[in-house]
C-alpha positions in Angstrom: 76.1 94.5 112.3 78.8 96.3 110.3 77.9 98.3 107.2 80.4 99.3 104.6 79.4 102.1 102.2 81.3 103.0 99.1 80.3 106.4 97.6 81.6 107.5 94.2 80.7 110.2 91.7 78.4 109.1 88.9 79.8 108.5 85.4 79.9 111.8 83.5 80.3 113.9 86.7 83.5 115.9 86.6 86.0 114.8 89.3 88.6 117.5 89.8 90.1 115.7 92.8 90.6 112.6 90.8 92.2 114.6 88.1 94.6 116.3 90.6 95.5 112.9 92.0 96.2 111.5 88.5 98.4 114.5 87.8 100.3 114.0 91.1 100.8 110.3 90.4 102.2 111.2 87.0 104.5 113.8 88.5 105.8 111.2 90.9 106.7 108.9 88.1 103.7 106.6 88.1 102.9 106.4 84.4 100.1 104.6 82.7 97.3 105.8 85.0 94.6 106.8 82.6 91.9 108.0 85.0 91.4 108.4 88.8 87.9 108.6 90.3 87.9 109.4 94.0 85.2 108.6 96.5 84.3 108.0 100.1 84.4 104.9 102.2 82.4 104.7 105.5 82.1 101.9 108.1 79.1 101.9 110.3 78.7 99.8 113.4 75.0 99.2 113.9 73.0 97.8 116.8 70.5 96.2 114.4 70.8 92.4 114.3 68.5 91.8 111.2 70.5 92.0 108.0 67.6 93.2 105.8 66.6 95.8 108.4 70.2 97.0 108.6 70.3 97.5 104.9 67.1 99.5 105.0 68.5 101.7 107.7 71.7 102.3 105.8 69.8 102.9 102.5 67.9 105.7 104.4 71.1 107.1 105.8 72.6 107.3 102.3 69.5 108.8 100.7 69.1 111.5 103.5 72.7 112.4 104.4 75.6 110.3 103.4 75.4 110.5 99.6 74.3 113.2 97.2 72.2 111.0 95.0 72.0 113.6 92.3 75.7 113.2 91.5 76.9 110.2 93.5 76.3 106.4 93.5 76.7 104.2 96.5 77.0 100.6 97.3 76.3 98.9 100.7 77.8 95.8 102.2 76.3 94.4 105.4 78.5 92.0 107.5 78.1 90.5 111.0 
């Protein structure tokens, strides 16, 4: 199974990297970008063949290591 995890800062959490990216885009002439929120994207190749169990495993990974659940949200996509 393949797992794709998108991790982003929760709404209301300051994103200085996103702000810097927005400023750089503006300096390069890309106007009209009101906000940038940066995040992380992870792909995991799992040996697990059961989709529900794969999701449980990745949920545990996110809760314990991959995401800081105090300030970050995450979404998981499981594919074969």
